[in-house]
Backbone as a printed PyTorch tensor [residue, N CA C, xyz], in Angstrom:
tensor([[[140.0950,  98.7300, 133.0910],
         [138.9550,  98.7080, 134.0180],
         [137.6620,  98.4410, 133.2630]],

        [[137.5620,  99.0310, 132.0770],
         [136.3620,  98.8510, 131.2680],
         [136.1990,  97.3890, 130.8660]],

        [[137.3110,  96.7380, 130.5570],
         [137.2670,  95.3300, 130.1630],
         [136.8280,  94.4660, 131.3420]],

        [[137.3210,  94.7830, 132.5380],
         [136.9180,  94.0310, 133.7280],
         [135.4150,  94.1560, 133.9770]],

        [[134.9030,  95.3670, 133.7980],
         [133.4590,  95.5660, 133.9640],
         [132.6720,  94.7770, 132.9210]],

        [[133.1950,  94.7430, 131.6960],
         [132.5460,  93.9860, 130.6230],
         [132.4950,  92.4950, 130.9750]],

        [[133.6230,  91.9680, 131.4670],
         [133.6860,  90.5510, 131.8100],
         [132.8050,  90.2290, 133.0230]],

        [[132.7400,  91.1520, 133.9730],
         [131.8510,  90.9460, 135.1230],
         [130.3900,  90.9160, 134.6780]],

        [[130.0550,  91.7810, 133.7470],
         [128.6980,  91.8130, 133.2060],
         [128.3890,  90.5310, 132.4240]],

        [[129.3930,  90.0140, 131.7370],
         [129.1880,  88.8230, 130.8990],
         [129.2590,  87.5210, 131.6890]],

        [[129.8420,  87.5630, 132.8790],
         [130.1290,  86.3390, 133.6370],
         [128.9230,  85.4200, 133.8270]],

        [[127.7490,  85.9190, 134.2630],
         [126.6180,  84.9910, 134.4640],
         [126.2180,  84.2380, 133.2000]],

        [[126.2010,  84.9310, 132.0730],
         [125.8320,  84.2820, 130.8090],
         [126.9010,  83.2850, 130.3830]],

        [[128.1620,  83.6580, 130.5650],
         [129.2490,  82.7600, 130.2070],
         [129.2360,  81.5050, 131.0800]],

        [[128.9730,  81.6810, 132.3640],
         [128.9380,  80.5240, 133.2730],
         [127.7920,  79.5780, 132.9140]],

        [[126.6670,  80.1420, 132.5090],
         [125.5640,  79.2940, 132.0530],
         [125.9860,  78.5020, 130.8160]],

        [[126.6960,  79.1710, 129.9210],
         [127.2050,  78.4930, 128.7280],
         [128.1920,  77.3900, 129.0760]],

        [[129.0310,  77.6360, 130.0940],
         [129.9840,  76.6110, 130.5440],
         [129.2290,  75.3830, 131.0440]],

        [[128.1330,  75.6190, 131.7630],
         [127.3290,  74.5000, 132.2630],
         [126.8250,  73.6200, 131.1290]],

        [[126.3180,  74.2400, 130.0640],
         [125.8530,  73.4670, 128.9070],
         [127.0150,  72.7670, 128.1970]],

        [[128.1530,  73.4430, 128.1290],
         [129.3240,  72.8410, 127.4900],
         [129.7420,  71.5740, 128.2310]],

        [[129.7880,  71.6260, 129.5620],
         [130.1460,  70.4510, 130.3540],
         [129.0960,  69.3560, 130.2140]],

        [[127.8210,  69.7510, 130.1870],
         [126.7470,  68.7700, 130.0100],
         [126.9190,  68.0340, 128.6930]],

        [[127.1450,  68.7770, 127.6220],
         [127.3370,  68.1630, 126.3110],
         [128.5500,  67.2380, 126.3050]],

        [[129.6610,  67.7130, 126.8580],
         [130.8960,  66.9380, 126.8060],
         [130.7710,  65.6350, 127.5950]],

        [[130.2690,  65.7160, 128.8170],
         [130.2090,  64.5220, 129.6770],
         [129.1400,  63.5510, 129.1760]],

        [[127.9530,  64.0770, 128.8280],
         [126.8910,  63.2000, 128.3230],
         [127.3140,  62.5260, 127.0180]],

        [[128.0020,  63.2600, 126.1670],
         [128.4470,  62.6940, 124.8830],
         [129.5500,  61.6730, 125.0820]],

        [[130.4010,  61.9020, 126.0790],
         [131.4520,  60.9250, 126.3680],
         [130.8300,  59.6190, 126.8520]],

        [[129.8480,  59.7190, 127.7320],
         [129.1680,  58.5070, 128.2160],
         [128.4410,  57.8010, 127.0730]],

        [[127.7340,  58.5900, 126.2600],
         [127.0450,  58.0130, 125.1080],
         [128.0200,  57.3930, 124.1230]],

        [[129.1540,  58.0700, 123.9180],
         [130.1690,  57.5520, 123.0160],
         [130.7810,  56.2510, 123.5190]],

        [[130.9660,  56.1370, 124.8360],
         [131.5030,  54.9040, 125.4120],
         [130.5140,  53.7520, 125.2550]],

        [[129.2230,  54.0380, 125.4880],
         [128.2100,  52.9960, 125.3230],
         [128.1710,  52.4770, 123.8960]],

        [[128.4470,  53.3520, 122.9470],
         [128.4810,  52.9550, 121.5440],
         [129.8410,  52.3950, 121.1430]],

        [[130.9020,  52.9670, 121.7110],
         [132.2520,  52.6030, 121.3100],
         [132.6460,  51.1860, 121.6740]],

        [[132.2100,  50.7230, 122.8530],
         [132.5750,  49.3730, 123.2710],
         [132.0490,  48.3050, 122.3050]],

        [[130.7320,  48.2820, 122.0300],
         [130.2550,  47.2490, 121.0900],
         [130.8290,  47.4130, 119.6880]],

        [[131.0750,  48.6470, 119.2560],
         [131.6880,  48.8530, 117.9400],
         [133.0960,  48.2780, 117.9010]],

        [[133.8570,  48.5190, 118.9660],
         [135.2320,  48.0150, 119.0180],
         [135.2540,  46.4950, 118.9860]],

        [[134.3550,  45.8880, 119.7780],
         [134.2900,  44.4250, 119.8180],
         [133.8520,  43.8750, 118.4590]],

        [[132.8450,  44.5320, 117.8470],
         [132.3500,  44.0680, 116.5470],
         [133.4500,  44.1050, 115.4970]],

        [[134.3360,  45.0860, 115.5880],
         [135.3700,  45.2460, 114.5660],
         [136.5230,  44.2570, 114.7060]],

        [[136.6080,  43.5450, 115.8310],
         [137.6700,  42.5460, 115.9690],
         [137.1450,  41.1200, 115.8110]],

        [[135.8190,  40.9840, 115.6300],
         [135.2520,  39.6480, 115.4480],
         [135.6110,  39.1030, 114.0650]],

        [[135.7810,  37.8000, 113.9550],
         [136.1370,  37.2290, 112.6530],
         [134.9800,  37.2090, 111.6480]],

        [[133.7370,  37.3100, 112.1560],
         [132.5780,  37.2370, 111.2620],
         [132.4050,  38.5500, 110.4860]],

        [[132.5390,  38.4860, 109.1700],
         [132.4350,  39.7010, 108.3510],
         [131.0660,  40.3760, 108.4180]],

        [[129.9530,  39.6240, 108.4460],
         [128.6440,  40.2930, 108.5100],
         [128.4860,  41.1890, 109.7350]],

        [[129.2380,  40.9100, 110.7860],
         [129.2060,  41.7520, 111.9850],
         [130.2320,  42.8680, 111.8770]],

        [[131.3890,  42.5330, 111.3410],
         [132.5040,  43.4770, 111.3140],
         [132.2930,  44.5970, 110.3000]],

        [[131.7550,  44.2860, 109.1470],
         [131.6260,  45.2840, 108.0860],
         [130.7100,  46.4560, 108.4360]],

        [[129.5000,  46.2090, 108.9570],
         [128.6530,  47.3620, 109.3050],
         [129.3140,  48.2950, 110.3210]],

        [[130.0120,  47.7110, 111.2940],
         [130.7030,  48.5370, 112.2910],
         [131.8160,  49.3370, 111.6350]],

        [[132.5500,  48.7170, 110.7200],
         [133.6480,  49.4080, 110.0310],
         [133.1200,  50.5430, 109.1520]],

        [[132.0050,  50.2870, 108.4640],
         [131.3980,  51.3220, 107.6110],
         [130.9240,  52.5020, 108.4640]],

        [[130.2970,  52.1890, 109.6090],
         [129.8180,  53.2560, 110.4920],
         [130.9830,  54.1270, 110.9680]],

        [[132.0500,  53.4920, 111.4360],
         [133.2090,  54.2390, 111.9280],
         [133.8120,  55.0880, 110.8110]],

        [[133.9250,  54.5110, 109.6250],
         [134.4800,  55.2490, 108.4950],
         [133.6090,  56.4510, 108.1300]],

        [[132.2780,  56.2490, 108.1610],
         [131.3490,  57.3310, 107.8290],
         [131.4350,  58.4770, 108.8260]],

        [[131.4420,  58.1440, 110.1150],
         [131.4510,  59.1840, 111.1430],
         [132.7840,  59.9190, 111.2040]],

        [[133.8620,  59.1960, 110.9440],
         [135.1800,  59.8410, 110.9650],
         [135.4680,  60.5910, 109.6690]],

        [[134.7780,  60.2110, 108.6020],
         [135.0570,  60.7920, 107.2930],
         [134.1510,  61.9420, 106.9020]],

        [[133.2060,  62.3020, 107.7570],
         [132.3270,  63.4390, 107.4750],
         [132.4320,  64.4550, 108.6120]],

        [[132.2790,  65.7380, 108.3100],
         [132.4090,  66.7670, 109.3520],
         [131.3160,  66.6410, 110.4200]],

        [[131.6880,  66.8810, 111.6660],
         [130.7270,  66.8480, 112.7570],
         [129.6020,  67.8590, 112.5250]],

        [[129.9360,  69.0100, 111.9520],
         [128.9170,  70.0310, 111.6940],
         [127.8380,  69.4960, 110.7560]],

        [[128.2470,  68.7550, 109.7270],
         [127.2850,  68.1550, 108.7980],
         [126.4120,  67.1410, 109.5360]],

        [[127.0090,  66.3610, 110.4110],
         [126.2500,  65.3690, 111.1810],
         [125.2010,  66.0490, 112.0680]],

        [[125.5660,  67.1700, 112.6730],
         [124.6110,  67.9250, 113.4970],
         [123.4580,  68.4200, 112.6440]],

        [[123.7600,  68.9530, 111.4510],
         [122.7140,  69.4490, 110.5490],
         [121.7830,  68.3230, 110.1140]],

        [[122.3500,  67.1590, 109.7960],
         [121.5340,  66.0260, 109.3600],
         [120.5590,  65.6210, 110.4600]],

        [[121.0470,  65.5320, 111.6890],
         [120.2020,  65.0810, 112.8060],
         [119.1390,  66.1150, 113.1620]],

        [[119.5370,  67.3900, 113.2190],
         [118.5930,  68.4010, 113.7010],
         [117.6880,  68.9590, 112.6040]],

        [[118.2660,  69.2110, 111.4170],
         [117.4860,  69.8160, 110.3320],
         [117.0160,  68.8040, 109.2910]],

        [[117.7610,  67.7120, 109.1270],
         [117.4310,  66.7490, 108.0760],
         [116.4100,  65.7070, 108.4880]],

        [[116.5690,  65.1120, 109.6590],
         [115.6780,  64.0320, 110.0860],
         [114.2060,  64.4440, 110.2180]],

        [[113.8920,  65.6980, 110.6070],
         [112.4650,  66.0700, 110.6630],
         [111.7310,  65.8780, 109.3380]],

        [[112.4590,  65.8940, 108.2130],
         [111.8130,  65.7110, 106.9140],
         [111.2790,  64.2930, 106.7310]],

        [[111.7640,  63.3520, 107.5600],
         [111.2270,  61.9820, 107.5120],
         [110.4960,  61.6500, 108.8200]],

        [[110.1160,  62.6970, 109.5400],
         [109.2720,  62.5150, 110.7100],
         [110.0010,  62.2300, 112.0140]],

        [[111.3280,  62.4460, 112.0560],
         [112.0970,  62.2250, 113.2780],
         [112.6410,  63.5630, 113.7560]],

        [[112.1640,  64.0160, 114.9060],
         [112.5640,  65.3250, 115.4070],
         [113.1670,  65.2150, 116.8070]],

        [[114.1320,  66.0520, 117.0700],
         [114.7630,  66.1150, 118.3880],
         [114.8270,  67.5580, 118.8430]],

        [[114.8180,  67.7480, 120.1530],
         [115.0690,  69.0780, 120.6950],
         [116.5270,  69.4370, 120.4240]],

        [[116.8730,  70.7370, 120.4420],
         [118.2770,  71.1120, 120.1990],
         [119.2430,  70.4270, 121.1610]],

        [[118.8660,  70.3350, 122.4390],
         [119.7420,  69.7020, 123.4300],
         [119.9670,  68.2290, 123.1030]],

        [[118.8720,  67.5130, 122.8140],
         [118.9690,  66.0890, 122.4890],
         [119.7410,  65.8720, 121.1910]],

        [[119.4520,  66.6930, 120.1900],
         [120.1390,  66.5570, 118.9000],
         [121.6390,  66.7800, 119.0520]],

        [[122.0120,  67.7710, 119.8610],
         [123.4280,  68.0560, 120.0780],
         [124.1430,  66.9040, 120.7630]],

        [[123.5390,  66.3860, 121.8400],
         [124.1520,  65.2740, 122.5660],
         [124.2250,  64.0320, 121.6800]],

        [[123.1580,  63.7860, 120.9060],
         [123.1330,  62.6160, 120.0290],
         [124.2310,  62.6980, 118.9690]],

        [[124.3520,  63.8550, 118.3340],
         [125.3630,  64.0170, 117.2840],
         [126.7710,  63.8480, 117.8510]],

        [[127.0330,  64.4750, 118.9860],
         [128.3560,  64.3650, 119.5960],
         [128.6380,  62.9330, 120.0530]],

        [[127.6120,  62.2590, 120.5790],
         [127.7880,  60.8760, 121.0430],
         [128.0830,  59.9360, 119.8820]],

        [[127.3210,  60.0790, 118.8010],
         [127.5430,  59.2230, 117.6270],
         [128.9310,  59.4370, 117.0430]],

        [[129.3630,  60.6890, 117.0320],
         [130.6840,  61.0020, 116.5150],
         [131.7760,  60.4860, 117.4430]],

        [[131.6180,  60.7460, 118.7370],
         [132.6280,  60.3050, 119.7060],
         [132.7150,  58.7840, 119.7490]],

        [[131.5650,  58.0990, 119.5820],
         [131.5570,  56.6430, 119.6150],
         [132.4860,  56.0460, 118.5720]],

        [[132.5230,  56.6610, 117.3870],
         [133.3910,  56.1560, 116.3240],
         [134.8570,  56.2870, 116.7110]],

        [[135.2320,  57.4420, 117.2590],
         [136.6290,  57.6570, 117.6420],
         [137.0230,  56.8140, 118.8490]],

        [[136.1130,  56.7030, 119.8290],
         [136.4050,  55.8880, 121.0060],
         [136.5340,  54.4150, 120.6390]],

        [[135.7240,  53.9710, 119.6800],
         [135.8070,  52.5640, 119.2630],
         [137.1730,  52.2600, 118.6590]],

        [[137.7320,  53.2220, 117.9320],
         [139.0620,  53.0270, 117.3690],
         [140.1210,  52.9590, 118.4620]],

        [[139.9800,  53.8130, 119.4750],
         [140.9210,  53.7760, 120.5970],
         [140.8450,  52.4350, 121.3110]],

        [[139.6230,  51.9680, 121.5480],
         [139.4340,  50.7010, 122.2540],
         [139.8800,  49.5130, 121.4040]],

        [[139.5640,  49.5750, 120.1210],
         [139.9660,  48.4720, 119.2300],
         [141.4910,  48.3500, 119.2000]],

        [[142.1590,  49.4720, 119.0570],
         [143.6170,  49.4520, 119.0500],
         [144.1840,  48.9330, 120.3610]],

        [[143.5410,  49.3180, 121.4690],
         [144.0030,  48.8720, 122.7810],
         [143.7800,  47.3720, 122.9660]],

        [[142.6300,  46.8810, 122.5030],
         [142.3410,  45.4460, 122.6100],
         [143.3590,  44.6450, 121.8030]],

        [[143.6470,  45.1220, 120.5880],
         [144.6300,  44.4350, 119.7520],
         [146.0440,  44.5590, 120.3220]],

        [[146.2290,  45.5780, 121.1770],
         [147.5400,  45.7870, 121.7800],
         [147.8280,  44.8860, 122.9650]],

        [[146.8070,  44.2260, 123.4840],
         [147.0120,  43.2780, 124.5840],
         [147.7480,  42.0540, 124.0490]],

        [[148.7280,  41.6010, 124.7900],
         [149.5590,  40.4590, 124.3650],
         [148.6890,  39.2600, 123.9970]],

        [[148.9460,  38.6940, 122.8270],
         [148.1450,  37.5540, 122.3620],
         [148.2960,  36.3270, 123.2550]],

        [[149.4010,  36.2740, 123.9990],
         [149.5860,  35.1510, 124.9190],
         [148.5190,  35.1300, 126.0090]],

        [[147.9360,  36.3170, 126.2700],
         [146.8740,  36.3950, 127.2810],
         [145.6670,  35.5590, 126.8530]],

        [[145.3980,  35.5890, 125.5530],
         [144.2790,  34.7920, 125.0430],
         [144.5580,  33.3000, 125.2280]],

        [[145.7530,  32.8670, 124.8240],
         [146.1010,  31.4690, 124.9350],
         [146.0810,  30.9800, 126.3760]],

        [[146.6060,  31.8190, 127.2900],
         [146.6150,  31.4440, 128.7020],
         [145.1960,  31.3130, 129.2410]],

        [[144.3140,  32.2170, 128.8070],
         [142.9240,  32.1760, 129.2710],
         [142.2130,  30.9330, 128.7640]],

        [[142.4440,  30.5940, 127.4920],
         [141.8200,  29.3890, 126.9330],
         [142.3030,  28.1340, 127.6710]],

        [[143.5680,  28.1510, 128.0620],
         [144.1110,  26.9740, 128.7600],
         [143.4990,  26.8140, 130.1460]],

        [[142.9900,  27.9420, 130.6780],
         [142.3170,  27.8860, 131.9850],
         [140.8330,  27.5490, 131.8550]],

        [[140.3570,  27.3860, 130.6250],
         [138.9720,  26.9960, 130.4140],
         [138.0300,  28.1440, 130.1060]],

        [[138.5550,  29.3570, 129.9660],
         [137.7020,  30.4950, 129.6280],
         [137.4200,  30.4810, 128.1270]],

        [[136.1840,  30.8730, 127.7460],
         [135.8660,  30.9710, 126.3250],
         [136.2120,  32.3760, 125.8070]],

        [[135.8970,  32.6220, 124.5430],
         [136.2700,  33.8960, 123.9030],
         [135.7040,  35.0890, 124.6530]],

        [[134.4090,  35.0560, 124.9570],
         [133.7570,  36.2100, 125.5760],
         [134.2050,  36.4070, 127.0200]],

        [[134.4480,  35.3110, 127.7410],
         [134.9460,  35.4260, 129.1030],
         [136.3560,  36.0200, 129.1180]],

        [[137.1750,  35.5850, 128.1690],
         [138.5330,  36.1370, 128.0600],
         [138.4870,  37.6250, 127.7500]],

        [[137.5970,  37.9900, 126.8210],
         [137.4610,  39.3920, 126.4400],
         [137.0180,  40.2340, 127.6290]],

        [[136.0260,  39.7430, 128.3570],
         [135.4490,  40.5300, 129.4490],
         [136.3620,  40.6300, 130.6680]],

        [[136.9280,  39.5200, 131.0810],
         [137.6500,  39.4890, 132.3510],
         [139.1570,  39.7130, 132.2280]],

        [[139.7170,  39.4150, 131.0720],
         [141.1670,  39.4960, 130.9190],
         [141.5890,  40.6430, 130.0020]],

        [[140.9920,  40.6890, 128.8050],
         [141.4930,  41.6060, 127.7810],
         [140.9960,  43.0360, 127.9800]],

        [[139.6860,  43.2140, 128.1510],
         [139.1400,  44.5690, 128.2350],
         [139.6940,  45.3670, 129.4210]],

        [[139.8320,  44.7890, 130.6300],
         [140.4380,  45.5720, 131.7180],
         [141.8320,  46.1000, 131.3730]],

        [[142.6210,  45.2750, 130.6800],
         [143.9480,  45.7340, 130.2680],
         [143.8470,  46.7630, 129.1430]],

        [[142.9000,  46.5480, 128.2330],
         [142.7410,  47.4520, 127.0910],
         [142.3170,  48.8510, 127.5500]],

        [[141.4550,  48.9080, 128.5600],
         [141.0140,  50.2140, 129.0590],
         [142.2010,  51.0050, 129.5820]],

        [[143.0870,  50.3270, 130.2920],
         [144.2680,  50.9950, 130.8260],
         [145.1350,  51.5390, 129.6860]],

        [[145.2630,  50.7690, 128.6110],
         [146.0450,  51.2170, 127.4590],
         [145.3640,  52.3860, 126.7490]],

        [[144.0190,  52.3490, 126.7070],
         [143.2600,  53.3180, 125.9030],
         [142.9980,  54.6360, 126.6170]],

        [[143.2620,  54.7170, 127.9200],
         [142.9250,  55.9200, 128.6920],
         [143.4620,  57.2090, 128.0620]],

        [[144.7430,  57.2920, 127.6760],
         [145.2320,  58.5570, 127.1020],
         [144.4660,  58.9660, 125.8440]],

        [[144.2440,  58.0130, 124.9390],
         [143.5380,  58.3150, 123.7000],
         [142.0840,  58.6960, 123.9680]],

        [[141.4320,  57.9830, 124.8800],
         [140.0440,  58.2840, 125.2210],
         [139.9320,  59.6590, 125.8750]],

        [[140.9080,  60.0070, 126.6990],
         [140.8980,  61.3220, 127.3470],
         [141.0670,  62.4290, 126.3210]],

        [[141.8820,  62.1720, 125.3030],
         [142.0380,  63.1640, 124.2300],
         [140.7140,  63.3900, 123.4970]],

        [[139.9310,  62.3110, 123.3520],
         [138.6230,  62.4430, 122.7130],
         [137.7060,  63.3200, 123.5530]],

        [[137.7540,  63.1570, 124.8840],
         [136.9300,  63.9920, 125.7570],
         [137.3360,  65.4530, 125.6610]],

        [[138.6350,  65.7040, 125.6350],
         [139.1090,  67.0840, 125.5110],
         [138.6700,  67.6790, 124.1720]],

        [[138.7200,  66.8640, 123.1300],
         [138.2330,  67.3290, 121.8210],
         [136.7380,  67.6090, 121.8640]],

        [[135.9890,  66.7920, 122.6210],
         [134.5480,  67.0040, 122.7420],
         [134.2390,  68.3570, 123.3640]],

        [[135.0420,  68.7640, 124.3350],
         [134.8310,  70.0640, 124.9770],
         [134.8850,  71.1690, 123.9330]],

        [[135.8520,  71.0630, 123.0260],
         [135.9730,  72.0770, 121.9720],
         [134.8970,  71.9140, 120.9070]],

        [[134.5380,  70.6650, 120.6040],
         [133.5290,  70.4070, 119.5710],
         [132.1370,  70.8670, 119.9790]],

        [[131.8980,  71.0240, 121.2910],
         [130.5770,  71.5020, 121.7180],
         [130.2590,  72.8770, 121.1420]],

        [[131.2960,  73.6200, 120.7590],
         [131.0530,  74.9470, 120.1780],
         [130.2330,  74.8560, 118.9020]],

        [[130.2780,  73.6860, 118.2290],
         [129.5490,  73.5260, 116.9660],
         [128.0400,  73.4400, 117.1710]],

        [[127.5910,  73.0290, 118.3710],
         [126.1440,  72.8970, 118.5680],
         [125.4750,  74.2610, 118.6980]],

        [[126.2770,  75.3250, 118.7250],
         [125.6750,  76.6670, 118.7430],
         [124.8540,  76.9210, 117.4820]],

        [[125.1370,  76.1470, 116.4060],
         [124.4100,  76.3470, 115.1520],
         [122.9560,  75.8780, 115.2600]],

        [[122.6190,  75.0900, 116.3020],
         [121.2260,  74.6580, 116.4760],
         [120.6240,  75.3220, 117.7170]],

        [[121.1080,  76.5210, 117.9920],
         [120.5380,  77.4230, 119.0070],
         [120.5950,  76.8860, 120.4320]],

        [[121.6080,  76.0960, 120.7480],
         [121.8400,  75.6940, 122.1310],
         [122.8160,  76.6940, 122.7380]],

        [[122.4480,  77.2680, 123.8720],
         [123.2570,  78.3320, 124.4510],
         [124.4220,  77.7560, 125.2480]],

        [[125.3390,  77.0680, 124.5580],
         [126.5740,  76.6550, 125.2240],
         [127.5300,  77.8520, 125.1920]],

        [[128.7590,  77.6290, 125.5510],
         [129.6880,  78.7380, 125.7640],
         [129.8430,  79.6310, 124.5410]],

        [[129.9570,  79.0560, 123.3490],
         [130.2040,  79.8750, 122.1680],
         [129.0000,  80.7370, 121.8170]],

        [[127.8070,  80.1460, 121.8580],
         [126.6200,  80.9420, 121.5430],
         [126.3740,  81.9950, 122.6160]],

        [[126.6560,  81.6460, 123.8820],
         [126.5220,  82.6290, 124.9620],
         [127.4500,  83.8130, 124.7120]],

        [[128.6540,  83.5220, 124.2570],
         [129.6140,  84.5830, 123.9410],
         [129.1070,  85.4520, 122.7950]],

        [[128.5700,  84.8150, 121.7590],
         [128.0440,  85.5740, 120.6140],
         [126.8790,  86.4600, 121.0220]],

        [[126.0420,  85.9710, 121.9260],
         [124.8950,  86.7620, 122.3740],
         [125.3460,  88.0180, 123.1190]],

        [[126.3850,  87.8790, 123.9250],
         [126.9010,  89.0550, 124.6490],
         [127.5400,  90.0360, 123.6740]],

        [[128.2660,  89.5050, 122.6920],
         [128.9040,  90.3720, 121.6930],
         [127.8570,  91.1560, 120.9140]],

        [[126.7190,  90.5200, 120.6410],
         [125.6550,  91.1940, 119.8880],
         [125.1070,  92.4010, 120.6440]],

        [[125.2450,  92.3880, 121.9650],
         [124.7480,  93.4910, 122.7880],
         [125.8360,  94.5230, 123.0710]],

        [[127.0570,  94.0350, 123.3330],
         [128.1350,  94.9330, 123.7620],
         [129.0240,  95.4210, 122.6170]],

        [[129.0240,  94.7070, 121.4980],
         [129.8790,  95.0360, 120.3500],
         [131.3650,  95.0610, 120.7280]],

        [[131.7680,  94.1130, 121.6060],
         [133.1650,  94.0130, 122.0320],
         [133.6500,  92.5750, 121.7960]],

        [[133.8910,  92.2030, 120.5590],
         [134.1960,  90.7940, 120.2730],
         [135.5340,  90.2990, 120.8260]],

        [[136.6090,  91.1110, 120.7200],
         [137.9410,  90.6100, 121.0610],
         [138.0580,  90.1350, 122.5110]],

        [[137.7370,  90.9700, 123.5140],
         [137.8950,  90.4890, 124.8960],
         [136.9790,  89.3150, 125.2290]],

        [[135.8010,  89.2890, 124.6260],
         [134.8560,  88.2170, 124.9350],
         [135.2670,  86.9000, 124.2800]],

        [[135.7450,  86.9560, 123.0420],
         [136.2420,  85.7310, 122.4080],
         [137.4940,  85.2210, 123.1290]],

        [[138.3520,  86.1370, 123.5630],
         [139.5380,  85.7300, 124.3260],
         [139.1380,  85.0950, 125.6540]],

        [[138.1000,  85.6500, 126.2900],
         [137.6100,  85.0690, 127.5450],
         [137.0650,  83.6650, 127.3080]],

        [[136.3200,  83.4940, 126.2090],
         [135.7880,  82.1670, 125.8750],
         [136.9270,  81.1780, 125.6110]],

        [[137.9510,  81.6380, 124.8850],
         [139.0960,  80.7670, 124.6020],
         [139.7910,  80.3550, 125.8950]],

        [[139.9150,  81.3000, 126.8270],
         [140.5520,  81.0040, 128.1120],
         [139.7360,  79.9830, 128.9040]],

        [[138.4240,  80.1000, 128.8440],
         [137.5590,  79.1470, 129.5510],
         [137.7010,  77.7510, 128.9510]],

        [[137.6890,  77.6590, 127.6180],
         [137.8970,  76.3530, 126.9710],
         [139.2350,  75.7510, 127.3940]],

        [[140.2450,  76.5900, 127.4440],
         [141.5790,  76.1180, 127.8280],
         [141.5790,  75.6000, 129.2660]],

        [[140.9400,  76.3520, 130.1700],
         [140.8790,  75.9390, 131.5710],
         [140.1270,  74.6120, 131.7210]],

        [[139.0310,  74.4560, 130.9800],
         [138.2890,  73.1920, 131.0250],
         [139.1620,  72.0380, 130.5290]],

        [[139.9020,  72.2870, 129.4590],
         [140.7870,  71.2550, 128.9280],
         [141.8720,  70.8920, 129.9280]],

        [[142.4220,  71.8900, 130.6100],
         [143.4510,  71.6350, 131.6190],
         [142.8990,  70.7990, 132.7670]],

        [[141.6550,  71.0730, 133.1600],
         [141.0260,  70.3000, 134.2370],
         [140.8930,  68.8280, 133.8430]],

        [[140.4530,  68.5940, 132.6150],
         [140.2950,  67.2120, 132.1690],
         [141.6460,  66.5300, 131.9360]],

        [[142.6520,  67.3040, 131.5410],
         [144.0040,  66.7370, 131.4390],
         [144.5010,  66.2960, 132.8110]],

        [[144.1610,  67.0730, 133.8380],
         [144.5470,  66.7110, 135.2040],
         [143.8470,  65.4260, 135.6400]],

        [[142.5660,  65.3060, 135.3140],
         [141.8200,  64.0790, 135.6310],
         [142.4410,  62.8990, 134.9090]],

        [[142.7970,  63.0950, 133.6350],
         [143.4410,  62.0380, 132.8500],
         [144.7230,  61.5830, 133.5220]],

        [[145.5450,  62.5420, 133.9570],
         [146.8220,  62.2090, 134.5790],
         [146.6270,  61.4010, 135.8540]],

        [[145.6730,  61.8150, 136.6760],
         [145.4090,  61.1060, 137.9240],
         [144.8820,  59.6930, 137.6540]],

        [[144.0270,  59.5860, 136.6370],
         [143.4610,  58.2850, 136.2990],
         [144.5390,  57.3430, 135.7790]],

        [[145.4190,  57.8590, 134.9270],
         [146.5250,  57.0350, 134.4250],
         [147.4050,  56.5640, 135.5770]],

        [[147.6980,  57.4630, 136.5030],
         [148.5430,  57.1200, 137.6430],
         [147.8770,  56.0640, 138.5140]],

        [[146.5750,  56.2390, 138.7490],
         [145.8450,  55.2940, 139.5900],
         [145.7890,  53.9100, 138.9480]],

        [[145.4830,  53.8700, 137.6520],
         [145.4120,  52.5810, 136.9540],
         [146.7710,  51.9150, 136.8450]],

        [[147.8040,  52.7350, 136.6290],
         [149.1570,  52.1930, 136.5560],
         [149.5920,  51.6070, 137.8790]],

        [[149.2340,  52.2760, 138.9730],
         [149.5820,  51.7750, 140.2970],
         [148.8150,  50.4970, 140.6140]],

        [[147.5390,  50.4650, 140.1940],
         [146.7290,  49.2550, 140.4210],
         [147.2940,  48.0770, 139.6400]],

        [[147.8450,  48.3800, 138.4510],
         [148.4080,  47.3190, 137.6080],
         [149.6390,  46.6950, 138.2660]],

        [[150.4490,  47.5810, 138.8990],
         [151.6540,  47.0780, 139.5360],
         [151.3330,  46.4670, 140.9110]]])
């Protein structure tokens, strides 16, 4: 009974944290997609001056911890006169990181489209960019949905890292309640359960989207 009362007392703060967690995850996914598409396309172009910078960026973002990237953006950039609010810095860091992973998913999906599709498109008079836009990318998105959805689910969990820059998402909200109640175990378990439920919801969306796209394909 005491635990139930504790959770009821913590619920408003936890729900506020959930709101920030969803904001970070969805905004970062959109930002990551806006970045991921041009990165994916740049990495399949034959021109090295275009391909190399994109490859270096993806390697850098995937090869360094997200926590370090958050620190660089929020604590490091002000030293050269570039400052962001905690909310903006968190979304920016997550978006830049997600963009690298999403670009890999999209690049792999684009390369996974049958090469005969390119030849057939050229024979119909379409150029490279028209083929990419109208023929290849629609098919690639369908292939990339599972991998892209996994990135979104990972983003939900990665939002816990932005607590280090004082954004009251779910993890920091949980820590704030623990600092008052001194009951870490039930509150951390509650936070873990909430993360799990959010992940299950997005897995359900992924499943429905895959089914819808698969049906549209047939």
